[in-house]
N, CA, C and O of each residue as an XYZ file, in Angstrom:
912
protein
N      61.454    -37.130    228.316
C      61.567    -35.776    227.623
C      62.551    -35.087    228.471
O      62.629    -35.136    229.699
N      63.324    -34.412    227.609
C      64.561    -33.837    228.197
C      63.853    -32.461    228.613
O      63.902    -32.279    229.830
N      63.213    -31.458    227.897
C      62.932    -30.349    228.562
C      61.282    -30.521    228.547
O      60.528    -30.641    227.581
N      61.026    -30.491    229.823
C      59.732    -30.415    230.363
C      59.297    -28.851    230.163
O      60.044    -27.879    230.275
N      57.902    -28.848    229.837
C      57.241    -27.795    230.054
C      55.800    -27.483    230.587
O      55.372    -26.337    230.727
N      55.151    -28.539    230.848
C      53.661    -28.495    231.341
C      54.138    -28.201    233.170
O      54.955    -28.805    233.866
N      53.225    -27.022    233.498
C      53.398    -26.991    234.963
C      54.227    -25.641    235.251
O      53.920    -24.867    236.158
N      55.365    -25.437    234.334
C      56.314    -24.294    234.727
C      55.743    -22.845    234.716
O      55.446    -22.160    233.737
N      55.658    -22.530    236.096
C      55.375    -20.746    236.018
C      56.191    -19.998    235.411
O      57.415    -20.128    235.409
N      55.512    -19.113    234.822
C      56.005    -18.247    233.806
C      55.814    -16.698    234.399
O      54.721    -16.133    234.380
N      57.101    -16.058    234.957
C      57.177    -14.923    235.360
C      57.445    -13.579    234.784
O      58.617    -13.219    234.669
N      56.328    -12.686    234.356
C      56.583    -11.372    233.717
C      56.238    -10.174    234.143
O      55.609    -10.076    235.197
N      56.480     -9.398    233.631
C      55.823     -7.790    233.662
C      55.469     -7.143    232.705
O      56.260     -6.434    232.083
N      54.115     -7.267    232.375
C      53.713     -6.577    231.080
C      53.478     -5.479    231.328
O      53.107     -5.043    232.418
N      53.769     -4.557    229.795
C      53.729     -2.846    230.013
C      52.736     -2.689    230.109
O      51.949     -3.436    229.528
N      52.310     -1.668    230.867
C      51.084     -0.932    231.417
C      51.062      0.518    230.684
O      50.236      1.390    230.954
N      51.795      0.606    229.997
C      52.338      1.758    229.279
C      51.348      2.473    228.160
O      50.913      1.656    227.350
N      50.977      3.620    227.986
C      50.123      3.824    226.643
C      50.944      3.370    225.644
O      50.391      3.292    224.548
N      52.250      3.005    225.697
C      53.225      2.692    224.527
C      53.101      1.435    224.274
O      53.740      1.051    223.295
N      52.306      0.426    225.001
C      52.364     -0.914    225.382
C      52.106     -1.687    223.675
O      52.233     -2.898    223.495
N      51.699     -0.608    222.461
C      51.404     -1.389    221.443
C      52.612     -0.967    220.421
O      52.828     -1.424    219.298
N      53.151     -0.219    220.954
C      54.082      0.481    219.671
C      55.641      1.053    220.298
O      55.714      1.587    221.405
N      56.490      0.906    219.667
C      57.927      1.739    220.096
C      58.519      1.127    221.730
O      58.921      1.679    222.754
N      58.344     -0.052    221.367
C      59.241     -0.609    222.597
C      60.447     -0.074    222.614
O      61.023      0.454    223.565
N      60.930     -0.281    221.167
C      62.360     -0.223    220.614
C      62.802     -0.161    219.793
O      62.903     -1.179    219.108
N      63.433      1.283    219.271
C      63.567      2.050    218.169
C      65.159      2.100    217.830
O      65.850      2.828    218.542
N      65.701      1.455    216.909
C      67.337      1.851    216.945
C      67.562      2.672    215.319
O      67.184      2.068    214.315
N      68.030      3.695    215.228
C      67.906      4.625    214.304
C      69.331      5.021    213.894
O      70.082      5.657    214.634
N      69.647      4.603    212.672
C      70.878      4.720    211.947
C      72.328      4.361    212.976
O      73.367      5.017    213.038
N      71.970      3.119    213.705
C      73.244      2.682    214.594
C      74.518      2.218    213.508
O      74.411      1.604    212.447
N      75.629      2.693    214.112
C      76.539      1.898    213.237
C      77.842      1.716    214.400
O      77.744      2.068    215.575
N      78.880      1.183    213.878
C      80.271      0.767    214.767
C      81.302      0.607    213.983
O      81.324     -0.224    213.075
N      82.303      1.437    214.283
C      83.716      1.470    213.898
C      84.413      0.352    214.339
O      84.039     -0.201    215.373
N      85.281     -0.030    213.773
C      86.356     -1.128    214.187
C      87.779     -0.494    213.471
O      87.576     -0.187    212.296
N      88.815     -0.305    213.821
C      90.020     -0.018    213.125
C      89.588      1.067    212.112
O      90.069      0.948    210.985
N      88.809      2.041    212.325
C      88.576      3.338    211.733
C      87.999      2.812    210.546
O      88.417      3.273    209.484
N      86.795      1.611    210.512
C      86.048      1.351    209.716
C      84.900      0.759    209.846
O      84.954     -0.330    210.417
N      83.528      1.239    209.386
C      82.498      0.686    209.464
C      82.461     -0.783    209.842
O      83.170     -1.456    209.093
N      81.683     -1.651    211.028
C      81.398     -2.792    210.287
C      80.378     -3.349    209.771
O      80.414     -4.516    209.382
N      79.374     -2.636    209.698
C      78.029     -2.782    208.962
C      77.472     -1.670    208.657
O      77.523     -0.753    209.478
N      76.747     -1.471    207.287
C      75.712     -0.648    206.875
C      74.800     -0.311    208.133
O      74.237     -1.141    208.847
N      74.760      1.311    208.284
C      73.857      1.628    209.628
C      72.079      0.840    209.892
O      71.245      0.597    209.020
N      72.016      0.687    210.874
C      70.860     -0.183    211.076
C      70.047      0.763    211.657
O      70.361      1.712    212.375
N      68.647      0.294    211.152
C      67.260      1.030    211.450
C      66.201     -0.113    211.692
O      66.052     -0.983    210.834
N      65.535     -0.113    212.745
C      64.419     -0.781    212.735
C      63.766     -0.418    214.016
O      64.521      0.189    214.776
N      62.432     -0.650    214.511
C      61.501     -0.575    215.760
C      60.932     -2.021    215.866
O      60.846     -2.780    214.900
N      60.619     -2.272    216.911
C      59.825     -3.475    217.339
C      59.070     -2.810    218.332
O      59.401     -1.835    219.007
N      57.933     -3.504    218.341
C      56.981     -3.398    219.353
C      56.408     -4.312    220.191
O      56.769     -5.479    220.046
N      55.351     -3.981    221.293
C      55.329     -5.331    222.058
C      54.372     -6.312    221.651
O      53.319     -5.927    221.143
N      54.622     -7.635    221.820
C      54.181     -8.587    221.490
C      54.495     -8.772    219.836
O      53.637     -9.063    219.002
N      55.846     -8.546    219.576
C      56.715     -9.131    218.237
C      58.050     -9.491    218.333
O      58.897     -8.895    218.999
N      58.185    -10.288    217.785
C      59.795    -10.560    217.754
C      60.521    -10.655    216.346
O      60.287    -11.460    215.444
N      61.311     -9.796    216.375
C      62.366     -9.528    215.219
C      63.763    -10.436    215.183
O      64.619    -10.665    216.037
N      63.589    -10.858    213.761
C      64.841    -12.160    213.822
C      66.030    -11.487    212.996
O      66.162    -11.336    211.781
N      66.812    -11.150    214.019
C      68.334    -10.659    212.874
C      68.889    -11.724    212.266
O      69.177    -12.848    212.677
N      69.024    -11.041    210.918
C      69.682    -12.079    209.977
C      71.149    -11.492    209.346
O      71.265    -10.276    209.194
N      72.001    -12.190    209.070
C      73.517    -11.809    208.183
C      74.185    -12.967    207.768
O      73.758    -14.110    207.929
N      75.094    -12.698    207.304
C      76.376    -13.789    207.180
C      76.994    -13.595    208.297
O      76.843    -12.572    208.965
N      77.971    -14.831    208.707
C      78.906    -14.847    209.620
C      79.757    -13.848    209.461
O      80.345    -13.714    208.388
N      79.945    -13.036    210.455
C      81.188    -11.828    210.280
C      80.229    -10.636    209.783
O      80.787     -9.918    208.954
N      78.990    -10.286    210.085
C      78.313     -9.246    209.267
C      78.001     -8.521    210.700
O      77.601     -7.372    210.511
N      78.053     -8.778    211.694
C      78.018     -7.767    213.169
C      77.090     -8.048    213.954
O      76.851     -7.215    214.828
N      76.228     -9.363    213.905
C      75.085     -9.562    214.684
C      75.373     -9.286    216.047
O      74.635     -8.555    216.708
N      76.630     -9.943    216.623
C      77.062    -10.258    218.080
C      77.367     -8.854    218.530
O      77.047     -8.459    219.651
N      77.907     -8.201    217.760
C      78.450     -6.720    217.955
C      77.319     -5.817    218.056
O      77.343     -4.902    218.879
N      76.095     -6.047    217.103
C      74.956     -5.409    217.316
C      74.368     -5.484    218.394
O      74.027     -4.436    218.943
N      74.046     -6.927    219.085
C      73.621     -7.070    220.566
C      74.197     -6.320    221.497
O      73.485     -5.742    222.318
N      76.028     -6.164    221.540
C      76.393     -5.695    222.255
C      76.080     -3.951    222.490
O      76.285     -3.293    223.510
N      75.607     -3.568    221.383
C      75.600     -1.842    221.142
C      74.298     -1.928    221.580
O      74.080     -0.973    222.326
N      73.079     -2.823    221.426
C      71.929     -2.890    222.003
C      71.900     -2.661    223.973
O      71.360     -1.869    224.745
N      72.820     -3.872    224.105
C      72.711     -4.147    225.528
C      73.885     -3.071    226.492
O      74.300     -3.292    227.630
N      74.212     -1.884    225.589
C      75.298     -1.080    226.503
C      76.662     -1.494    226.532
O      77.508     -0.650    226.829
N      77.075     -2.887    226.220
C      78.367     -3.176    226.318
C      79.394     -2.481    225.463
O      80.578     -2.379    225.783
N      78.892     -2.038    224.415
C      79.489     -1.092    223.398
C      78.859      0.217    223.011
O      77.750      0.338    223.532
N      79.148      1.039    222.406
C      78.842      2.552    222.472
C      78.700      2.487    220.974
O      79.481      1.655    220.513
N      77.977      3.073    220.071
C      77.729      3.038    219.108
C      78.628      4.394    218.337
O      78.846      5.421    218.979
N      79.111      4.222    216.851
C      79.825      5.199    216.640
C      78.915      6.529    216.040
O      79.352      7.644    215.758
N      77.660      6.088    215.952
C      76.654      7.034    215.398
C      75.404      6.361    215.641
O      75.207      5.146    215.634
N      74.583      7.290    215.856
C      73.046      6.451    215.749
C      72.423      6.575    217.192
O      73.243      6.893    218.053
N      71.155      6.388    217.609
C      70.091      6.497    218.613
C      69.600      5.427    219.056
O      69.255      4.796    218.057
N      69.360      4.841    219.970
C      68.679      3.996    220.497
C      67.296      4.002    221.361
O      67.480      3.964    222.578
N      66.450      4.029    221.089
C      65.026      4.616    221.938
C      64.616      3.488    222.854
O      64.841      2.342    222.465
N      64.116      3.654    223.870
C      63.313      2.466    224.468
C      61.764      3.242    225.038
O      61.777      4.186    225.827
N      60.798      2.785    224.609
C      59.470      3.332    224.589
C      59.245      4.966    224.538
O      58.654      5.714    225.317
N      59.925      5.211    223.357
C      60.302      6.423    222.703
C      61.084      7.860    223.413
O      60.966      9.071    223.224
N      61.850      7.077    224.235
C      62.939      7.646    225.236
C      64.273      7.503    224.844
O      64.597      6.334    224.635
N      65.089      8.294    224.692
C      66.390      7.845    224.387
C      67.086      7.034    225.370
O      66.930      7.371    226.543
N      67.851      5.991    225.114
C      68.248      5.124    226.478
C      68.889      6.018    227.333
O      68.594      5.992    228.528
N      70.041      7.112    226.751
C      70.374      7.688    227.859
C      69.792      8.238    228.854
O      70.304      8.270    229.973
N      68.688      8.724    228.581
C      67.484      9.388    229.395
C      66.941      8.542    230.341
O      66.411      9.038    231.335
N      66.982      7.499    230.213
C      66.258      6.160    230.711
C      66.613      4.980    230.971
O      65.895      3.980    230.949
N      68.312      5.084    231.358
C      68.907      3.653    231.074
C      68.809      2.812    232.745
O      69.368      1.765    233.073
N      68.313      3.296    233.201
C      68.253      2.089    234.902
C      66.849      1.736    234.315
O      66.917      0.524    234.107
N      65.865      2.085    234.018
C      64.467      1.491    233.328
C      64.862      0.250    232.284
O      64.624     -0.948    232.437
N      65.616      0.985    231.054
C      65.829      0.236    230.130
C      66.664     -1.274    230.503
O      66.402     -2.358    229.981
N      67.717     -1.020    231.534
C      68.984     -2.181    231.481
C      67.957     -3.012    232.706
O      68.103     -4.224    232.869
N      67.181     -2.417    233.323
C      66.218     -3.246    234.142
C      65.030     -4.278    233.335
O      64.540     -5.320    233.771
N      64.866     -3.850    232.512
C      63.669     -4.449    231.866
C      63.918     -5.216    230.861
O      62.959     -5.539    230.161
N      65.699     -5.872    230.410
C      65.931     -6.149    229.346
C      66.655     -7.554    229.776
O      67.191     -7.538    230.884
N      66.717     -8.566    229.145
C      67.338     -9.770    229.577
C      68.297     -9.999    228.299
O      67.828     -9.755    227.187
N      69.550    -10.434    228.413
C      70.372    -10.834    227.231
C      71.491    -11.894    227.445
O      72.532    -11.848    228.100
N      70.968    -12.800    226.726
C      71.711    -14.049    226.792
C      72.323    -14.034    225.222
O      71.756    -13.964    224.131
N      73.736    -14.133    225.607
C      74.970    -13.886    224.324
C      75.151    -15.637    224.369
O      74.603    -16.587    224.929
N      76.321    -15.387    223.371
C      77.599    -16.824    222.952
C      77.874    -17.062    224.216
O      77.954    -18.265    224.467
N      78.070    -16.255    225.221
C      79.489    -16.218    226.321
C      77.882    -17.035    227.456
O      78.141    -18.146    227.919
N      76.880    -16.634    227.691
C      75.777    -17.113    228.349
C      75.828    -16.627    229.466
O      74.780    -16.274    230.008
N      77.028    -16.485    230.088
C      77.105    -15.353    231.283
C      77.046    -16.189    232.658
O      76.660    -15.697    233.718
N      77.548    -17.731    232.476
C      77.210    -18.850    233.292
C      78.583    -18.859    234.107
O      79.562    -19.204    233.446
N      78.776    -18.566    235.298
C      80.125    -19.026    236.037
C      80.320    -20.340    236.274
O      79.439    -20.927    236.902
N      81.683    -21.192    235.762
C      81.630    -22.349    235.596
C      82.118    -23.047    236.950
O      82.578    -24.189    236.968
N      81.972    -22.262    238.047
C      82.678    -22.892    239.298
C      81.333    -22.862    240.018
O      81.291    -23.717    240.902
N      80.172    -22.103    239.900
C      79.026    -22.354    240.528
C      78.016    -23.464    240.025
O      77.716    -23.609    238.840
N      77.594    -24.130    240.929
C      76.539    -24.810    240.503
C      74.990    -24.391    239.488
O      74.478    -23.275    239.403
N      74.625    -25.381    238.970
C      73.686    -24.840    238.215
C      72.356    -23.975    238.805
O      71.749    -23.123    238.156
N      72.063    -24.375    240.119
C      71.219    -24.001    240.761
C      71.995    -22.535    241.086
O      71.532    -21.458    240.710
N      73.141    -22.661    241.778
C      73.475    -21.059    242.297
C      73.972    -20.165    241.023
O      74.357    -19.009    241.199
N      73.946    -20.678    239.925
C      74.063    -19.698    238.587
C      72.709    -19.047    238.366
O      72.532    -17.850    238.141
N      71.743    -20.022    238.462
C      70.288    -19.342    238.357
C      69.789    -18.710    239.253
O      68.958    -17.865    238.920
N      70.049    -18.851    240.469
C      69.359    -18.080    241.381
C      70.223    -16.733    241.397
O      69.609    -15.686    241.602
N      72.095    -16.674    241.123
C      72.452    -15.506    240.831
C      72.205    -14.904    239.711
O      72.938    -13.927    239.556
N      71.458    -15.090    238.852
C      70.825    -14.670    237.422
C      69.555    -14.626    237.357
O      68.977    -14.536    236.273
N      69.034    -14.672    238.309
C      67.419    -14.419    238.535
C      67.041    -13.324    239.466
O      67.693    -12.969    240.448
N      66.113    -12.916    239.124
C      65.545    -11.603    240.059
C      65.383    -12.155    241.684
O      64.846    -13.226    241.967
N      65.965    -11.190    242.696
C      65.849    -11.260    244.015
C      64.934    -12.077    244.247
O      65.202    -13.029    244.979
N      63.585    -11.941    243.688
C      62.192    -12.435    244.323
C      61.953    -13.486    243.978
O      60.826    -13.924    244.207
N      63.041    -14.391    243.211
C      62.402    -15.843    242.779
C      62.684    -16.994    243.655
O      63.726    -17.466    244.108
N      61.491    -17.289    243.750
C      61.816    -18.650    245.148
C      62.606    -19.464    244.355
O      62.985    -19.425    243.185
N      62.819    -20.523    245.687
C      63.688    -21.621    245.291
C      62.607    -22.669    244.381
O      62.972    -23.243    243.355
N      61.512    -22.765    244.846
C      60.661    -23.656    243.960
C      60.559    -23.215    242.511
O      60.600    -24.058    241.614
N      60.398    -21.637    242.199
C      60.870    -21.539    240.596
C      61.991    -21.823    240.278
O      62.113    -22.257    239.133
N      63.025    -21.724    240.981
C      64.543    -22.144    240.328
C      64.468    -23.320    240.256
O      65.195    -23.714    239.344
N      63.815    -24.335    240.889
C      63.834    -25.977    240.637
C      62.898    -26.218    239.919
O      63.036    -27.345    239.445
N      61.593    -25.514    239.435
C      60.930    -26.087    238.287
C      61.744    -25.566    237.133
O      61.811    -26.385    236.216
N      62.373    -24.449    236.922
C      62.964    -24.144    235.806
C      64.171    -25.465    235.536
O      64.120    -26.289    234.623
N      65.078    -25.383    236.463
C      65.838    -26.558    235.930
C      65.245    -27.666    235.809
O      65.685    -28.224    234.803
N      64.378    -28.349    236.377
C      63.543    -29.607    235.912
C      63.111    -29.015    234.365
O      63.644    -29.700    233.491
N      62.460    -28.154    233.945
C      62.226    -27.863    232.346
C      63.525    -27.808    231.586
O      63.331    -28.222    230.444
N      64.596    -27.504    231.759
C      65.505    -27.730    231.081
C      66.616    -28.864    231.547
O      67.845    -28.785    231.528
N      65.903    -29.763    231.900
C      66.466    -30.956    231.980
C      67.604    -31.221    233.018
O      68.204    -32.295    233.053
N      67.876    -30.143    233.889
C      69.041    -30.635    234.954
C      68.781    -30.687    236.296
O      69.653    -30.460    237.135
N      67.727    -30.948    236.547
C      67.126    -31.244    238.186
C      68.145    -32.169    238.817
O      68.212    -32.199    240.046
N      69.121    -33.092    237.923
C      69.758    -34.035    238.608
C      70.959    -33.360    238.367
O      71.809    -34.241    238.231
N      71.461    -32.291    238.247
C      72.710    -31.631    238.285
C      72.686    -30.230    238.845
O      73.513    -29.380    238.514
N      71.734    -30.023    239.684
C      71.534    -28.982    240.213
C      72.518    -28.421    241.193
O      72.699    -27.241    241.492
N      73.180    -29.607    241.679
C      74.197    -29.082    242.822
C      75.828    -29.198    242.146
O      76.864    -28.913    242.748
N      75.713    -29.693    240.751
C      77.193    -30.073    240.286
C      77.872    -28.590    239.480
O      77.257    -27.796    238.768
N      79.150    -28.565    239.828
C      79.503    -27.327    239.166
C      79.511    -27.262    237.832
O      79.847    -28.287    237.238
N      79.128    -25.995    237.004
C      78.906    -26.172    235.719
C      79.970    -26.359    234.729
O      79.727    -26.478    233.528
N      81.553    -26.393    235.400
C      82.486    -26.823    234.663
C      82.580    -28.395    234.406
O      83.504    -28.949    233.811
N      81.414    -29.041    234.984
C      81.861    -30.662    234.679
C      80.306    -30.674    233.919
O      79.744    -31.763    234.033
N      79.561    -29.660    233.190
C      78.621    -29.995    232.521
C      78.788    -30.172    231.018
O      79.856    -29.734    230.590
N      78.181    -30.576    230.356
C      78.444    -30.342    228.658
C      78.063    -29.134    227.881
O      77.150    -28.448    228.341
N      78.589    -28.801    226.851
C      78.200    -27.721    226.264
C      76.770    -27.351    226.099
O      76.275    -26.224    226.115
N      76.203    -28.497    225.940
C      74.636    -28.707    225.816
C      73.743    -28.180    227.115
O      72.747    -27.471    227.257
N      74.784    -29.027    228.117
C      73.840    -28.689    229.558
C      74.343    -27.159    230.097
O      73.625    -26.509    230.856
N      75.395    -26.755    229.715
C      76.102    -25.303    230.036
C      74.977    -24.436    229.524
O      74.577    -23.536    230.263
N      74.606    -24.553    228.725
C      74.029    -23.679    227.791
C      72.504    -23.748    228.363
O      72.028    -22.642    228.618
N      71.692    -24.832    228.597
C      70.529    -24.920    229.296
C      70.728    -23.864    230.564
O      69.954    -22.934    230.790
N      71.701    -24.122    231.209
C      71.722    -23.452    232.569
C      71.674    -21.853    232.361
O      71.414    -21.104    233.303
N      71.912    -21.436    231.205
C      71.561    -19.889    230.844
C      70.075    -19.399    230.308
O      69.456    -18.356    230.518
N      69.758    -20.554    229.545
C      68.454    -20.531    228.969
C      67.298    -20.721    229.934
O      66.142    -20.414    229.645
N      67.776    -21.394    231.424
C      66.495    -21.352    231.921
C      65.989    -19.751    232.586
O      64.894    -19.417    233.037
N      66.871    -19.205    232.479
C      66.660    -17.712    232.882
C      65.522    -17.281    232.293
O      64.912    -16.358    232.833
N      65.034    -17.856    231.103
C      63.622    -17.237    230.366
C      62.359    -17.744    231.233
O      61.263    -17.186    231.192
N      62.676    -18.952    232.075
C      61.559    -18.726    233.046
C      61.436    -18.083    234.290
O      60.329    -17.913    234.800
N      62.231    -17.801    234.695
C      62.799    -16.909    236.062
C      63.027    -15.434    235.793
O      63.383    -14.646    236.670
N      62.769    -15.064    234.357
C      63.444    -13.129    234.123
C      61.924    -12.560    234.456
O      60.997    -13.251    234.879
N      61.898    -11.725    234.287
C      60.951    -10.539    234.893
C      60.911     -9.422    233.717
O      59.941     -8.682    233.553
N      62.252     -9.383    232.801
C      62.295     -8.836    232.097
C      61.237     -8.921    230.540
O      61.174     -9.921    229.826
N      60.651     -7.900    230.345
C      59.767     -7.740    228.824
C      60.613     -7.307    227.730
O      59.901     -6.795    226.866
N      61.995     -7.301    227.370
C      62.764     -7.107    226.309
C      63.968     -8.001    226.739
O      64.767     -8.005    227.676
N      63.695     -8.880    225.446
C      64.500     -9.894    225.559
C      65.296     -9.928    223.895
O      64.873    -10.023    222.743
N      67.062     -9.752    224.731
C      67.791    -10.019    223.452
C      68.524    -11.500    223.652
O      69.202    -11.863    224.614
N      68.156    -12.300    222.361
C      68.815    -13.566    222.534
C      69.979    -13.891    221.073
O      69.656    -13.837    219.886
N      71.040    -14.148    221.505
C      72.176    -13.881    220.288
C      72.383    -15.714    220.127
O      72.977    -16.415    220.945
N      71.878    -16.080    219.161
C      71.863    -17.620    218.611
C      71.729    -18.073    219.909
O      72.689    -18.061    220.680
N      70.392    -18.561    220.299
C      69.824    -19.048    221.310
C      69.912    -20.490    221.032
O      70.140    -21.140    222.052
N      69.799    -21.190    219.950
C      69.428    -22.315    219.905
C      70.774    -23.031    219.498
O      70.678    -24.231    219.241
N      72.125    -22.390    219.400
C      73.161    -23.312    219.661
C      73.713    -24.133    220.674
O      74.171    -23.594    221.681
N      73.732    -25.366    220.544
C      74.233    -26.492    220.706
C      73.004    -27.315    221.624
O      73.301    -28.012    222.594
N      71.635    -27.124    221.171
C      70.832    -27.630    221.333
C      70.367    -28.803    220.567
O      70.766    -29.084    219.437
N      69.381    -29.561    221.343
C      68.903    -30.310    220.032
C      67.129    -30.272    220.147
O      66.432    -29.663    220.959
N      66.751    -31.116    219.073
C      65.579    -30.596    218.682
C      64.467    -30.046    220.049
O      63.736    -29.059    219.963
N      64.554    -30.803    221.064
C      63.470    -31.121    222.116
C      64.035    -29.197    222.801
O      63.200    -28.382    223.191
N      65.541    -28.923    222.766
C      65.563    -27.707    223.497
C      65.144    -26.778    222.147
O      64.310    -25.905    222.390
N      65.515    -26.844    221.072
C      65.032    -25.954    220.276
C      63.522    -25.717    220.279
O      63.161    -24.635    219.816
N      62.681    -26.467    220.679
C      61.047    -26.632    220.725
C      60.942    -25.948    222.126
O      59.903    -25.319    222.325
N      61.866    -25.983    223.118
C      61.495    -25.672    224.310
C      61.889    -24.021    224.307
O      61.223    -23.206    224.946
N      62.690    -23.768    223.757
C      63.066    -22.257    223.668
C      62.076    -21.353    222.697
O      61.758    -20.173    222.844
N      61.696    -22.264    221.680
C      60.402    -21.278    220.881
C      59.050    -21.313    221.772
O      58.149    -20.491    221.603
N      58.995    -22.416    222.802
C      57.477    -21.998    223.363
C      58.006    -20.868    224.117
O      57.337    -19.860    223.890
N      58.952    -20.676    224.922
C      59.408    -19.557    225.709
C      58.987    -18.608    224.962
O      58.032    -17.931    225.344
N      59.502    -18.401    223.955
C      59.721    -17.108    223.168
C      57.806    -16.948    222.709
O      57.322    -15.864    223.032
N      56.889    -17.904    222.055
C      55.756    -17.596    221.832
C      55.304    -17.414    223.005
O      54.928    -16.242    222.970
N      55.022    -17.951    224.379
C      54.713    -17.735    225.193
C      54.928    -16.038    225.581
O      53.934    -15.386    225.902
N      55.762    -15.640    225.548
C      56.575    -14.353    226.015
C      55.845    -13.118    224.842
O      55.286    -12.111    225.275
N      55.941    -13.338    223.701
C      55.445    -12.408    222.658
C      53.794    -12.420    223.039
O      53.178    -11.358    223.125
N      53.209    -13.599    223.235
C      51.882    -13.789    223.572
C      51.328    -12.723    224.815
O      50.255    -12.121    224.774
N      52.207    -12.657    225.782
C      51.870    -11.959    226.919
C      52.294    -10.327    226.964
O      52.172     -9.653    227.987
N      52.864     -9.750    225.560
C      52.994     -8.391    225.435
C      54.650     -8.759    225.341
O      54.908     -7.729    224.718
N      55.425     -9.144    225.417
C      56.894     -9.156    225.416
C      57.367     -8.543    224.375
O      56.536     -7.945    223.693
N      58.682     -8.503    223.978
C      59.666     -8.121    222.975
C      60.359     -8.691    222.775
O      61.025     -8.784    223.806
N      61.003     -9.578    221.621
C      62.047    -10.413    221.465
C      62.981    -10.036    220.388
O      62.439     -9.884    219.294
N      64.255     -9.849    220.435
C      65.112     -9.307    219.199
C      66.443    -10.512    219.629
O      67.300    -10.511    220.513
N      66.038    -11.631    218.336
C      67.010    -12.397    218.354
C      67.763    -12.481    216.781
O      67.531    -11.894    215.724
N      68.808    -13.548    217.204
C      69.349    -13.937    215.922
C      69.525    -15.188    215.593
O      69.796    -15.811    216.620
N      69.507    -15.891    214.649
C      69.465    -17.331    214.237
C      69.820    -17.592    212.951
O      69.342    -16.923    212.035
N      70.637    -18.522    212.748
C      70.652    -19.149    211.148
C      69.979    -20.469    210.718
O      70.362    -21.394    210.002
N      68.615    -20.189    211.541
C      67.606    -21.038    211.251
C      66.289    -20.404    211.514
O      65.938    -19.624    212.399
N      65.591    -20.985    210.428
C      64.000    -20.172    210.843
C      63.308    -20.485    211.960
O      63.905    -21.367    212.578
N      62.255    -20.127    212.514
C      61.263    -20.833    213.708
C      60.388    -21.061    212.664
O      60.204    -20.594    211.539
N      59.789    -22.117    213.531
C      58.480    -22.814    212.753
C      57.160    -22.664    213.890
O      56.043    -22.993    213.492
N      57.296    -22.261    215.022
C      56.145    -21.710    215.675
C      55.943    -20.199    216.490
O      55.108    -19.836    217.319
N      57.133    -19.489    215.842
C      56.736    -18.108    216.563
C      56.466    -17.389    215.050
O      57.107    -17.616    214.024
N      55.757    -16.807    215.153
C      55.567    -15.582    213.921
C      57.077    -14.627    214.316
O      57.541    -14.592    215.456
N      57.618    -13.982    213.265
C      58.623    -13.038    213.591
C      58.591    -12.465    212.114
O      58.177    -13.003    211.087
N      59.364    -10.735    212.386
C      59.605     -9.819    211.534
C      61.353    -10.436    211.098
O      62.074    -11.208    211.729
N      61.541     -9.883    210.082
C      63.393    -10.375    209.758
C      63.858     -8.583    209.461
O      63.248     -7.587    209.074
N      65.065     -8.845    209.831
C      65.753     -7.627    209.441
C      67.193     -8.175    209.156
O      67.612     -8.992    209.976
N      68.056     -7.821    208.047
C      69.153     -8.351    208.065
C      69.999     -6.942    207.570
O      69.777     -5.912    206.933
N      71.385     -7.769    208.476
C      72.065     -6.792    209.032
C      73.450     -6.895    207.756
O      73.866     -8.035    207.553
N      73.984     -5.964    207.106
C      74.784     -6.074    205.976
C      76.520     -5.682    206.409
O      76.858     -4.507    206.551
N      76.960     -6.193    206.486
C      78.211     -6.157    206.777
C      79.204     -5.317    205.905
O      78.876     -5.745    204.798
N      80.159     -4.443    205.671
C      80.910     -3.894    204.863
C      81.803     -4.577    204.295
O      82.393     -3.998    203.382
N      82.151     -5.772    204.560
C      82.993     -6.934    203.909
C      82.110     -7.669    202.772
O      82.691     -8.376    201.948
N      80.905     -7.529    202.730
C      80.120     -8.517    201.699
C      80.200     -7.496    200.726
O      80.344     -6.278    200.828
N      80.070     -8.294    199.713
C      79.583     -7.907    198.204
C      78.173     -6.808    198.200
O      77.042     -7.166    198.531
N      78.567     -5.345    197.724
C      77.121     -4.930    197.490
C      76.350     -5.051    196.112
O      75.177     -4.686    196.027
């Protein structure tokens, strides 16, 4: 089995706030201009603790841009983002400290080994044993010391996804997490997502496929280039 699950510890910090059952994330009328034109129709949604929101949309509709807006990599042209009912601008440190973002680029440094990457991307209190077990879980125990530029696209992706087992973040942003993965890899990610929401975590993700093991709500982002 390429992806092992049994015996892998799950690190998490569950919300203890009275807001834990609602309003973890609220996106209000968010829009983004590119070349003086709005990229997509204004986006409005909210996600609660223990929920997963599936962002859908055609290629080019702006899904990746939306994730970049949510994580602060881009600034919206209009609208607001709230974390636990507070504007993100007023709680930016708490917000950024409590989110995990895995996008198309994965954040993996090609010159570092899989182990070095995971240690760099994980919380400072992550033990060597936890890192080793996470690499076993994604089938990279025999590649731990190999520079990532020597790995295949699928193995490269697994290095980033191993963070799901070491992160302490409660809010996960996953942009096409199933890309370049086989059936076992997809099942592994679904398992991690299911465990996270069962423990009160929150997930916003994009994918061109429907999940089979995780209950989700859906939100469709509509680009202005699409027919109305």
